[in-house]
VOBA-1610 file (N, C-alpha, C; in pm, whole numbers, padded with zeros to 5 digits, always signed):
BEGIN
Met+00085-00120+00000Met+00000+00000+00000Met+00089+00124+00000His+00071+00208-00102His+00157+00325-00115His+00081+00456-00115Gly-00051+00451-00107Gly-00132+00572-00104Gly-00164+00623-00244Pro-00248+00727-00253Pro-00286+00783-00382Pro-00170+00857-00447Asn-00183+00885-00574Asn-00082+00959-00647Asn-00098+01108-00617Pro+00002+01172-00556Pro-00012+01314-00519Pro-00015+01408-00638Asn+00018+01355-00756Asn+00016+01437-00877Asn-00116+01430-00952Thr-00212+01357-00895Thr-00345+01348-00955Thr-00419+01478-00933Arg-00478+01529-01041Arg-00553+01655-01029Arg-00678+01635-00944Tyr-00757+01534-00977Tyr-00881+01508-00905Tyr-00869+01373-00834Pro-00844+01375-00703Pro-00824+01247-00632Pro-00947+01162-00620Phe-01067+01223-00631Phe-01190+01147-00625Phe-01246+01135-00766Ala-01250+01015-00817Ala-01294+00992-00955Ala-01435+01048-00977Gly-01450+01128-01081Gly-01580+01183-01115Gly-01624+01299-01029Glu-01538+01347-00940Glu-01573+01457-00849Glu-01471+01570-00869Pro-01509+01677-00942Pro-01414+01783-00975Pro-01402+01893-00871His-01465+01874-00756His-01467+01982-00657His-01350+01978-00560Thr-01273+01870-00563Thr-01156+01857-00476Thr-01034+01830-00563Val-00929+01907-00540Val-00808+01890-00620Val-00687+01877-00527Phe-00590+01796-00569Phe-00458+01803-00509Phe-00390+01925-00569Leu-00360+02024-00486Leu-00314+02152-00537Leu-00183+02143-00614Lys-00098+02051-00578Lys+00029+02036-00649Lys+00006+02015-00798Ala-00105+01951-00832Ala-00133+01918-00971Ala-00194+02033-01050Val-00241+02138-00982Val-00307+02247-01053Val-00230+02379-01045Val-00131+02387-00958Val-00052+02509-00945Val+00059+02509-01048Ser+00074+02619-01120Ser+00175+02626-01226Ser+00280+02735-01203Arg+00249+02833-01121Arg+00342+02945-01102Arg+00458+02903-01013Pro+00582+02936-01052Pro+00698+02900-00970Pro+00701+02970-00835Ser+00624+03077-00819Ser+00620+03150-00692Ser+00522+03089-00593Ile+00456+02980-00633Ile+00367+02906-00543Ile+00418+02763-00534Glu+00444+02719-00412Glu+00493+02583-00390Glu+00398+02510-00297Val+00353+02393-00338Val+00257+02316-00258Val+00308+02173-00244Gly+00302+02119-00124Gly+00349+01985-00097Gly+00250+01877-00135Asp+00298+01755-00134Asp+00217+01639-00171Asp+00092+01626-00081Tyr-00017+01587-00144Tyr-00144+01550-00080Tyr-00219+01667-00019Thr-00169+01788-00031Thr-00246+01903+00013Thr-00360+01926-00085Tyr-00482+01940-00031Tyr-00597+01953-00121Tyr-00677+02080-00093Tyr-00753+02119-00196Tyr-00846+02231-00184Tyr-00981+02184-00235His-01085+02216-00158His-01222+02180-00199His-01301+02306-00229Asp-01368+02306-00344Asp-01451+02420-00382Asp-01548+02373-00490Pro-01678+02387-00468Pro-01775+02344-00569Pro-01764+02423-00699Glu-01698+02540-00694Glu-01684+02622-00813Glu-01537+02643-00846His-01490+02575-00948His-01357+02598-01004His-01244+02575-00905Ala-01243+02461-00842Ala-01135+02428-00748Ala-00999+02431-00818Asp-00997+02395-00947Asp-00870+02388-01017Asp-00816+02524-01059Arg-00888+02630-01028Arg-00840+02767-01057Arg-00793+02836-00929Phe-00742+02757-00837Phe-00702+02807-00706Phe-00604+02924-00715Glu-00497+02910-00794Glu-00395+03015-00795Glu-00447+03144-00856Glu-00549+03135-00938Glu-00609+03254-00998Glu-00710+03320-00906Arg-00792+03240-00838Arg-00904+03291-00761Arg-00875+03309-00613Asn-00776+03236-00561Asn-00756+03232-00416Asn-00622+03289-00370Val-00531+03313-00461Val-00402+03375-00428Val-00404+03513-00492Leu-00427+03615-00411Leu-00460+03748-00461Leu-00343+03845-00449Tyr-00334+03934-00549Tyr-00230+04038-00551Tyr-00090+03979-00548His-00074+03871-00623His+00055+03801-00625His+00125+03834-00756Phe+00213+03933-00752Phe+00278+03984-00872Phe+00424+03942-00874Asp+00470+03898-00990Asp+00607+03849-01002Asp+00710+03956-00964Phe+00683+04082-00994Phe+00783+04186-00967Phe+00801+04212-00818Ile+00706+04167-00737Ile+00720+04181-00592Ile+00820+04078-00540Gly+00811+03954-00590Gly+00908+03852-00554Gly+00873+03765-00435Asp+00753+03782-00378Asp+00719+03698-00263Asp+00664+03564-00308Arg+00673+03465-00220Arg+00629+03329-00250Arg+00520+03287-00152Leu+00436+03196-00200Leu+00342+03125-00115Leu+00388+02981-00109Val+00417+02934+00013Val+00465+02797+00032Val+00369+02725+00126Ile+00310+02617+00078Ile+00217+02537+00157Ile+00272+02397+00167Gly+00276+02342+00287Gly+00337+02212+00312Gly+00253+02094+00266Arg+00288+01979+00317Arg+00223+01854+00279Arg+00102+01825+00371Tyr+00008+01750+00317Tyr-00108+01701+00392Tyr-00191+01813+00455Cys-00202+01924+00387Cys-00287+02033+00436Cys-00426+02022+00376Ala-00526+02066+00450Ala-00665+02063+00407Ala-00717+02206+00399Leu-00753+02251+00279Leu-00802+02387+00258Leu-00948+02381+00218Ala-01033+02439+00301Ala-01176+02438+00275Ala-01213+02547+00174Thr-01336+02540+00127Thr-01386+02635+00027Thr-01364+02779+00071Gly-01312+02859-00021Gly-01300+03003+00003Gly-01176+03047+00077Val-01085+02956+00109Val-00959+02997+00172Val-00885+03087+00074Arg-00838+03201+00122Arg-00768+03296+00034Arg-00640+03346+00101Phe-00547+03381+00015Phe-00419+03435+00059Phe-00401+03573-00005Ile-00387+03675+00080Ile-00354+03809+00032Ile-00202+03821+00030Met-00146+03851-00086Met-00002+03858-00098Met+00046+04004-00093Asn+00176+04022-00095Asn+00234+04154-00072Asn+00201+04258-00178Gly+00156+04212-00295Gly+00119+04307-00399Gly+00001+04394-00363Ala-00069+04360-00256Ala-00182+04442-00211Ala-00137+04565-00134Asn-00008+04573-00104Asn+00043+04681-00021Asn+00035+04816-00093His+00002+04921-00021His+00001+05058-00072His+00106+05140+00003Ala+00156+05242-00063Ala+00249+05334+00004Ala+00176+05408+00115Met+00237+05415+00231Met+00172+05479+00346Met+00257+05591+00406Gly+00364+05629+00336Gly+00452+05731+00392Gly+00408+05873+00365Gly+00312+05891+00273Gly+00264+06024+00241Gly+00125+06049+00294Phe+00062+06154+00241Phe-00070+06190+00290Phe-00180+06100+00234Ser-00154+06040+00116Ser-00255+05955+00053Ser-00201+05815+00030Thr-00287+05715+00044Thr-00250+05577+00012Thr-00297+05537-00127Tyr-00357+05629-00202Tyr-00411+05596-00334Tyr-00297+05561-00431Pro-00311+05451-00508Pro-00202+05408-00597Pro-00205+05480-00732Phe-00182+05610-00733Phe-00186+05688-00856Phe-00101+05626-00967Asn+00016+05575-00931Asn+00114+05531-01030Asn+00064+05419-01120Ile-00026+05335-01072Ile-00063+05217-01151Ile-00154+05253-01269Phe-00209+05375-01272Phe-00303+05413-01377Phe-00238+05486-01494Gly-00110+05518-01481Gly-00040+05581-01592Gly-00090+05721-01621Gly-00081+05761-01748Gly-00125+05895-01785Gly-00040+06005-01724Gly+00083+05969-01688Gly+00172+06065-01623Gly+00176+06051-01472Trp+00078+05982-01416Trp+00074+05966-01270Trp+00187+05878-01219Glu+00246+05799-01308Glu+00355+05711-01265Glu+00486+05786-01247Glu+00494+05906-01300Glu+00619+05983-01294Glu+00649+06025-01150Gly+00772+06002-01112Gly+00816+06041-00979Gly+00780+05942-00869Phe+00717+05831-00908Phe+00680+05733-00806Phe+00804+05657-00760Asp+00820+05643-00632Asp+00933+05572-00573Asp+00885+05436-00523Phe+00928+05328-00592Phe+00882+05194-00556Phe+00919+05157-00413Thr+01027+05212-00362Thr+01067+05177-00225Thr+00962+05220-00123Ser+00875+05313-00161Ser+00768+05354-00069Ser+00671+05240-00043Ile+00667+05143-00136Ile+00586+05023-00116Ile+00670+04910-00060Ser+00789+04890-00117Ser+00871+04775-00081Ser+00914+04776+00065Glu+00923+04893+00125Glu+00962+04899+00266Glu+00858+04836+00357Gly+00733+04824+00308Gly+00627+04766+00391Gly+00598+04620+00360Leu+00677+04558+00270Leu+00651+04419+00235Leu+00692+04327+00349Arg+00619+04217+00364Arg+00638+04128+00479Arg+00699+03993+00444Gly+00744+03975+00320Gly+00812+03850+00285Gly+00716+03739+00246Asp+00769+03617+00243Asp+00693+03501+00198Asp+00583+03464+00298Thr+00479+03402+00245Thr+00372+03345+00327Thr+00394+03195+00333Ile+00402+03142+00454Ile+00439+03001+00474Ile+00329+02930+00553Val+00281+02820+00498Val+00188+02732+00570Val+00260+02600+00590Gly+00265+02552+00714Gly+00337+02429+00746Gly+00267+02306+00694Asn+00296+02195+00755Asn+00239+02065+00716Asn+00122+02028+00807Asp+00029+01949+00752Asp-00085+01900+00830Asp-00164+02015+00892Val-00181+02123+00816Val-00257+02239+00862Val-00398+02232+00802Trp-00497+02262+00884Trp-00636+02265+00840Trp-00683+02409+00841Leu-00720+02460+00723Leu-00771+02595+00711Leu-00920+02588+00681Gly-01001+02643+00772Gly-01145+02636+00760Gly-01201+02726+00652Arg-01327+02707+00624Arg-01396+02777+00515Arg-01382+02929+00528Asp-01346+02991+00416Asp-01336+03137+00404Asp-01229+03199+00495Ala-01133+03120+00538Ala-01022+03178+00614Ala-00940+03268+00521Leu-00890+03378+00576Leu-00811+03475+00500Leu-00674+03488+00565Val-00569+03465+00487Val-00432+03472+00538Val-00364+03594+00479Met-00313+03679+00564Met-00253+03805+00522Met-00106+03785+00483Pro-00044+03884+00417Pro+00092+03867+00366Pro+00195+03840+00475Gly+00291+03755+00442Gly+00406+03735+00529Gly+00381+03653+00653Val+00264+03593+00664Val+00231+03513+00782Val+00294+03374+00771Thr+00336+03320+00885Thr+00381+03181+00893Thr+00285+03105+00984Ile+00229+02997+00931Ile+00139+02911+01008Ile+00212+02781+01036Gly+00227+02745+01161Gly+00306+02630+01200Gly+00240+02498+01170Asp+00321+02393+01171Asp+00273+02257+01148Asp+00159+02223+01243Gly+00060+02150+01190Gly-00046+02098+01275Gly-00148+02199+01325Ala-00140+02323+01280Ala-00232+02426+01327Ala-00370+02409+01264Ile-00470+02467+01329Ile-00606+02471+01276Ile-00650+02617+01271Ile-00700+02659+01155Ile-00746+02796+01136Ile-00898+02792+01124Gly-00967+02856+01216Gly-01112+02851+01219Gly-01176+02915+01098Ala-01295+02869+01064Ala-01369+02924+00950Ala-01390+03073+00966Gly-01370+03148+00858Gly-01392+03291+00859Gly-01286+03373+00929Ser-01179+03310+00972Ser-01074+03381+01045Ser-00988+03465+00951Thr-00934+03574+01004Thr-00837+03655+00932Thr-00704+03642+01006Val-00608+03576+00943Val-00480+03547+01006Val-00381+03657+00968Ala-00352+03744+01063Ala-00264+03858+01036Ala-00132+03848+01109Ala-00114+03743+01189Ala+00010+03723+01265Ala+00045+03576+01262Asp+00170+03545+01291Asp+00217+03406+01287Asp+00136+03319+01383Val+00117+03195+01343Val+00044+03097+01423Val+00140+02987+01465Pro+00154+02960+01595Pro+00247+02856+01641Pro+00201+02716+01598Pro+00293+02621+01594Pro+00254+02483+01563Pro+00148+02430+01657Tyr+00053+02360+01602Tyr-00055+02292+01675Tyr-00143+02387+01756Ala-00145+02514+01717Ala-00239+02608+01778Ala-00371+02605+01703Val-00480+02631+01774Val-00611+02650+01713Val-00643+02799+01724Val-00665+02864+01610Val-00693+03008+01612Val-00826+03035+01546Ala-00887+03146+01585Ala-01017+03184+01528Ala-01038+03333+01549Gly-01121+03391+01464Gly-01161+03530+01481Gly-01096+03625+01382Asn-01130+03753+01396Asn-01076+03859+01312Asn-01039+03977+01400Pro-00907+03995+01425Pro-00798+03909+01379Pro-00795+03777+01457Ala-00738+03674+01394Ala-00734+03543+01456Ala-00651+03545+01584Arg-00706+03484+01688Arg-00637+03472+01817Arg-00628+03325+01855Ile-00531+03292+01936Ile-00516+03154+01980Ile-00629+03119+02077Val-00704+03018+02041Val-00812+02969+02126Val-00758+02866+02225Arg-00674+02778+02175Arg-00611+02677+02258Arg-00502+02610+02175Tyr-00428+02523+02241Tyr-00333+02436+02170Tyr-00391+02295+02167Arg-00364+02226+02059Arg-00422+02092+02044Arg-00363+01994+02144Phe-00236+02013+02181Phe-00166+01921+02271Phe-00077+02000+02365Asp-00029+01933+02470Asp+00063+01999+02561Asp+00200+02018+02494Thr+00284+02098+02557Thr+00412+02137+02497Thr+00501+02018+02465Asp+00509+01922+02556Asp+00595+01805+02533Asp+00547+01724+02413Thr+00415+01709+02402Thr+00359+01634+02289Thr+00387+01707+02158Val+00369+01838+02158Val+00396+01916+02037Val+00542+01902+01996Asp+00632+01913+02093Asp+00775+01900+02062Asp+00805+01762+02002Thr+00741+01660+02056Thr+00764+01524+02004Thr+00709+01510+01863Leu+00589+01562+01841Leu+00529+01554+01708Leu+00613+01628+01604Leu+00667+01742+01641Leu+00753+01816+01549Leu+00882+01741+01521Ala+00933+01671+01622Ala+01054+01591+01602Ala+01026+01470+01513Ile+00910+01410+01531Ile+00872+01294+01448Ile+00849+01337+01304Ala+00777+01448+01285Ala+00751+01504+01151Ala+00705+01396+01053Trp+00599+01327+01087Trp+00553+01214+01006Trp+00526+01253+00861Trp+00490+01379+00840Trp+00458+01426+00704Trp+00579+01423+00610Ser+00697+01410+00667Ser+00818+01402+00583Ser+00853+01258+00545Trp+00779+01162+00600Trp+00805+01022+00568Trp+00767+00994+00422Pro+00828+00893+00361Pro+00781+00847+00230Pro+00635+00802+00240Ala+00562+00817+00130Ala+00419+00784+00131Ala+00396+00639+00173Glu+00486+00550+00137Glu+00470+00409+00173Glu+00475+00390+00324Lys+00564+00465+00390Lys+00574+00455+00535Lys+00451+00516+00602Val+00405+00627+00549Val+00281+00687+00601Val+00167+00587+00590Ser+00157+00518+00476Ser+00051+00421+00455Ser+00058+00307+00556Arg+00180+00262+00587Arg+00196+00151+00682Arg+00160+00189+00824His+00172+00317+00853His+00152+00359+00992His+00035+00457+01007Leu-00064+00443+00920Leu-00180+00534+00927Leu-00250+00527+01062Asp-00263+00408+01119Asp-00332+00397+01247Asp-00261+00478+01356Ala-00128+00477+01353Ala-00052+00553+01452Ala-00066+00703+01428Ile-00067+00744+01301Ile-00079+00886+01268Ile-00218+00938+01302Arg-00318+00857+01273Arg-00456+00900+01299Arg-00496+00881+01444Gly-00420+00803+01518Gly-00455+00773+01656Gly-00405+00878+01753Ala-00411+00844+01879Ala-00371+00938+01985Ala-00272+00874+02081Asp-00202+00770+02034Asp-00103+00701+02116Asp+00036+00748+02072Leu+00092+00842+02149Leu+00219+00903+02110Leu+00332+00802+02111Asp+00331+00709+02206Asp+00437+00608+02211Asp+00436+00522+02085Arg+00317+00490+02038Arg+00307+00409+01917Arg+00361+00485+01796Leu+00329+00613+01788Leu+00379+00695+01676Leu+00531+00712+01686Arg+00577+00731+01807Arg+00723+00743+01828Arg+00793+00615+01786Gln+00735+00502+01820Gln+00794+00374+01782Gln+00796+00357+01631Ala+00687+00398+01566Ala+00681+00389+01421Ala+00785+00478+01354Ser+00816+00588+01418Ser+00912+00683+01361Ser+01056+00637+01379Gly+01079+00549+01477Gly+01214+00505+01508Gly+01283+00588+01612Leu+01211+00690+01666Leu+01270+00771+01775Leu+01268+00689+01904Ser+01369+00709+01984Ser+01374+00637+02113Ser+01289+00708+02215
//
């Protein structure tokens, strides 16, 4: 048993509403790990067009999503291209309309406010209509509540919700989180994941540790 093919566009035969994102993303500035999926009854395969917003090549930021992540309908990522200059009296982007308005525009007035790459770890669950702001890092195993706006980094295995998203609780105690991060089962070959699904899906840390080979 080796698991499904992570390069399959539609993992469920005859059902076009769920896609493995790795198979539908084409831009080099977006990186998605194996088995991460997105569900949307309308155009799930147009994720990078409809759900990754203001992502311009000249900005240079990347969206990196890890393995085994679950993205519900309407999850969106606001990228750094949405930034406006805020050092003057107006935030209006005169320069983008041309007609002479671009003259004298200093790009550094925007670039100074850029927040870098947006990173989503492994085994992250993002609820319906969650919004992730530029430059945020979401840790492994985190859960993002439906409708949340994530404007700050989320620690591994935290559950966050709200606008702005706040930590509601942690899924496990600190020692368990540290062990899970050390095990990093999502980095195993698919065949090993398949052999130890019961341990991964279960709640017996000793069994998962044994499967990983950690002492």
